C-alpha positions in Angstrom: -2.5 24.7 11.8 -6.0 24.8 10.4 -5.7 28.6 10.2 -2.6 28.3 8.1 -4.3 25.8 5.7 -7.2 28.1 5.4 -4.9 31.0 4.5 -3.1 28.9 1.9 -6.4 27.7 0.4 -7.7 31.3 0.3 -4.5 32.5 -1.3 -4.7 29.8 -4.0 -8.3 30.6 -4.7 -7.4 34.3 -4.9 -4.6 33.5 -7.3 -6.9 31.3 -9.4 -9.6 34.1 -9.4 -7.1 36.7 -10.4 -5.6 34.6 -13.2 -9.1 34.1 -14.6 -9.5 37.8 -14.8 -6.3 38.3 -16.8 -5.7 37.5 -20.4 -3.1 38.4 -23.1 -4.0 39.6 -26.6 -1.4 38.7 -29.2 -0.5 41.3 -31.8 -1.8 39.0 -34.5 -5.3 38.7 -33.0 -8.4 40.5 -31.9 -9.6 39.9 -28.3 -13.4 39.7 -28.1 -14.8 39.8 -24.5 -18.3 38.3 -24.1 -20.6 39.0 -21.1 -23.3 36.4 -20.8 -23.1 35.6 -24.5 -23.1 39.2 -25.7 -20.1 41.0 -27.0 -18.9 43.3 -24.3 -15.7 44.7 -25.8 -13.4 44.2 -28.8 -9.7 44.6 -27.9 -7.5 45.6 -30.9 -4.3 46.5 -29.0 -1.9 43.7 -27.9 -1.0 43.3 -24.3 -2.3 42.3 -20.8 -5.9 43.0 -20.2 -8.6 42.4 -17.4 -12.1 41.0 -17.4 -14.5 39.5 -15.0 -14.0 35.9 -14.1 -16.1 33.2 -15.9 -18.9 32.7 -16.3 -19.6 36.5 -16.1 -17.2 37.2 -18.9 -15.3 35.1 -21.4 -12.7 36.0 -24.2 -12.4 34.7 -27.6 -9.7 35.4 -30.3 -10.0 36.1 -33.9 -7.1 36.3 -36.4 -6.4 39.8 -37.7 -3.7 38.8 -40.2 -4.1 38.7 -44.0 -5.7 35.3 -44.7 -5.6 33.2 -47.9 -8.5 31.2 -49.3 -7.6 28.7 -52.0 -10.2 27.1 -54.3 -11.2 23.8 -52.5 -12.5 21.9 -55.6 -12.2 21.6 -59.3 -15.9 21.6 -60.3 -16.2 22.6 -64.0 -17.7 25.9 -65.0 -19.3 26.8 -68.4 -18.0 29.6 -70.6 -20.1 31.7 -73.0 -19.6 29.1 -75.8 -20.6 26.3 -73.4 -17.2 24.9 -72.9 -16.5 23.2 -69.6 -13.4 24.6 -67.9 -11.8 24.2 -64.6 -10.1 27.1 -62.8 -7.9 27.4 -59.7 -8.1 30.6 -57.8 -7.2 32.2 -54.4 -8.5 35.2 -52.4 -6.5 37.3 -50.0 -8.8 38.7 -47.2 -8.8 39.9 -43.6 -11.2 40.6 -40.8 -11.5 44.3 -40.1 -14.6 44.5 -37.8 -14.8 41.6 -35.4 -18.3 42.6 -34.1 -19.9 42.6 -37.5 -18.0 39.5 -38.5 -19.2 37.6 -35.4 -22.8 38.9 -35.8 -23.2 38.2 -39.6 -20.6 35.4 -40.3 -19.5 33.3 -37.4 -17.2 33.0 -34.4 -14.0 32.0 -36.2 -12.1 32.1 -39.4 -13.5 28.8 -40.7 -17.0 30.3 -40.9 -15.7 33.2 -43.0 -13.8 30.8 -45.2 -16.8 28.7 -45.9 -19.1 31.5 -46.8 -16.5 33.5 -48.8 -15.8 30.3 -50.9 -19.4 30.1 -51.9 -19.6 33.8 -52.8 -16.3 33.8 -54.8 -17.3 30.6 -56.7 -20.7 32.0 -57.6 -19.0 35.3 -58.8 -16.5 33.3 -60.9 -19.3 31.2 -62.4 -21.3 34.3 -63.3 -18.4 36.1 -64.9 -17.1 33.1 -66.8 -20.6 32.6 -68.3 -20.2 35.9 -70.0 -16.7 35.2 -71.5 -15.2 32.8 -74.1 -12.3 30.6 -73.5 -10.1 32.9 -75.6 -11.0 35.9 -73.4 -10.4 33.7 -70.3 -6.9 33.0 -71.4 -6.1 36.3 -72.9 -5.4 39.8 -71.4 -9.0 40.0 -70.4 -8.3 37.7 -67.5 -7.3 40.7 -65.4 -10.7 42.3 -66.2 -12.4 39.1 -65.1 -10.6 39.0 -61.8 -11.4 42.7 -61.1 -15.1 42.0 -61.9 -15.1 39.0 -59.5 -13.6 41.1 -56.8 -16.1 43.8 -57.3 -19.0 41.3 -57.1 -17.6 39.7 -53.9 -17.1 43.2 -52.3 -20.7 44.1 -53.1 -21.8 41.0 -51.1 -19.5 41.4 -48.1 -20.2 45.1 -47.9 -23.9 44.8 -48.6 -27.0 45.3 -46.3 -25.4 43.0 -43.7 -21.6 43.8 -43.8 -19.4 40.9 -43.0 -16.7 43.0 -41.3 -14.1 41.8 -43.8 -12.0 43.3 -46.5 -11.2 41.4 -49.7 -7.7 42.4 -50.8 -7.2 40.5 -54.0 -8.7 37.8 -56.2 -6.5 35.8 -58.5 -6.8 33.0 -61.1 -3.8 30.6 -60.9 -4.9 28.1 -63.5 -7.5 27.8 -66.2 -7.9 24.6 -68.2 -10.4 22.4 -69.9 -11.9 19.4 -68.0 -9.9 16.2 -68.3 -11.9 14.7 -71.1 -11.6 17.8 -73.3 -8.0 18.2 -72.3 -7.2 14.7 -73.4 -8.9 15.3 -76.8 -7.1 18.6 -77.2 -3.8 16.9 -76.4 -4.5 14.2 -79.0 -5.3 16.8 -81.6 -2.1 18.7 -80.8 -0.1 15.4 -80.9 -1.6 14.5 -84.3 -0.9 18.0 -85.6 2.7 17.9 -84.3 3.2 14.4 -85.9 1.8 15.8 -89.2 4.2 18.7 -89.2 7.1 16.4 -88.1 6.3 14.0 -91.0 6.0 17.0 -93.4 9.4 18.3 -92.3 11.0 14.8 -92.6 9.7 14.4 -96.1 10.8 17.9 -97.1 14.2 17.2 -95.5 14.4 13.9 -97.3 13.7 15.5 -100.6 16.2 18.2 -99.9 18.8 15.7 -98.9 18.3 13.7 -102.1 18.5 16.9 -104.1 21.8 17.8 -102.3 23.2 14.3 -102.8 22.3 14.2 -106.4 23.9 17.7 -106.9 27.0 16.5 -105.0 27.2 13.3 -107.2 26.9 15.4 -110.3 29.5 17.9 -109.2 31.8 14.9 -108.3 31.3 13.3 -111.7 32.0 16.6 -113.4 35.1 17.2 -111.3 36.4 13.7 -111.9 35.7 14.0 -115.6 37.4 17.4 -115.9 40.4 16.1 -113.9 40.7 13.0 -116.1 40.4 15.2 -119.2 43.1 17.5 -117.9 45.3 14.5 -116.8 45.0 12.9 -120.3 45.7 16.2 -121.9 48.8 16.7 -119.8 49.8 13.0 -120.3 49.4 13.4 -124.0 51.5 16.5 -124.1 54.1 14.8 -122.0 54.1 11.7 -124.3 54.4 14.0 -127.4 57.2 15.9 -125.8 58.9 12.6 -124.8 58.5 11.2 -128.3 59.9 14.3 -129.8 62.9 14.2 -127.5 63.3 10.4 -128.2 63.1 11.1 -131.9 65.6 13.9 -131.7 68.0 11.8 -129.6 67.6 8.6 -131.7 68.0 10.5 -134.9 71.5 11.6 -133.9 72.6 7.9 -133.4 70.4 5.2 -135.0 72.6 2.3 -133.7 72.1 3.6 -130.2 68.4 3.8 -130.8 68.3 0.2 -132.0 70.3 -0.9 -129.0 68.0 0.9 -126.6 64.9 -0.6 -128.1 66.4 -4.0 -127.8 67.1 -3.4 -124.1 63.6 -2.3 -123.5 62.4 -5.5 -125.3 64.6 -7.6 -123.1 63.3 -5.9 -120.0 59.7 -6.5 -121.0 60.3 -10.1 -122.0 62.2 -11.1 -118.9 60.0 -9.2 -116.3 58.6 -12.5 -114.8 60.6 -15.4 -113.7 57.9 -17.8 -114.8 58.0 -16.7 -118.4 59.4 -19.3 -120.9 60.8 -18.4 -124.4 61.9 -21.0 -127.0 64.2 -19.2 -129.5 67.3 -20.1 -131.6 69.9 -17.6 -130.5 72.0 -18.2 -133.6 69.2 -17.3 -136.1 66.9 -15.0 -134.1 67.1 -11.3 -134.5 65.9 -10.9 -130.9 69.3 -11.7 -129.4 71.2 -9.8 -132.0 72.2 -7.1 -129.5 73.5 -9.8 -127.1 75.5 -11.5 -129.8 76.9 -8.2 -131.0 77.8 -7.3 -127.4 79.3 -10.8 -126.8 81.3 -10.7 -130.1 82.5 -7.3 -129.3 83.7 -8.4 -125.9 85.4 -11.5 -127.4 87.2 -9.4 -130.0 88.3 -7.0 -127.4 89.7 -9.9 -125.5 
């Protein structure tokens, strides 16, 4: 029984020892094998690999993918004309030589990020000091980013290579500091208000001019229409008078009778009108009397 337990214990120890000698390298990583604190081997191919059990050999992993470093702060920088600006930037980089990286930078990606941030920021500060804000915001921005990349590459590929490759350096935003930005916004707002007020006053003047011209045209049109209407009315009255004269000239008695009827119509237009006349002696009812006498005689 004790022998079986011994065999089982030995088997478990053997499995544990064997598992400590096996390790897997992911395709996204470098495998760095250490022997008593010294780099023994760098494994670049993914798969299952062997090593001596700890503490004789240990393995560490370093990311081989393309990494991105974003600007961690917004500390102002001075331009050539001593303007304080804030820029946001990012760097795309990767580790290409794990041994050089571990020897000169650090054991993991955080060490490279910290040192690369310092180098990139110093390079940006140096290049921005040579340029004006206008150049920073113009087409020369591409030239600035290329110069910063070259300066960073000179450092990482210098006397003690970092074992990294800087792929790209880009500016994502360039702006004044908050105090200057607020002042610029206030000036822009004042300028826009001035332009808006100028446009409103110009529009108001143009509106008054258009309204005055429209009123003048309306008055002219109404006057011309009234003139034409009076002219037409006068011509109509003249023609009517001529026709009346011709008609009445042919029969004077009918003309007198017609005028009497018109007078009666005008006099009796309102029910509230009161007339005090002597029908027997007034010429006003002559037509009625004649009409009444005629009708009596006919009877």
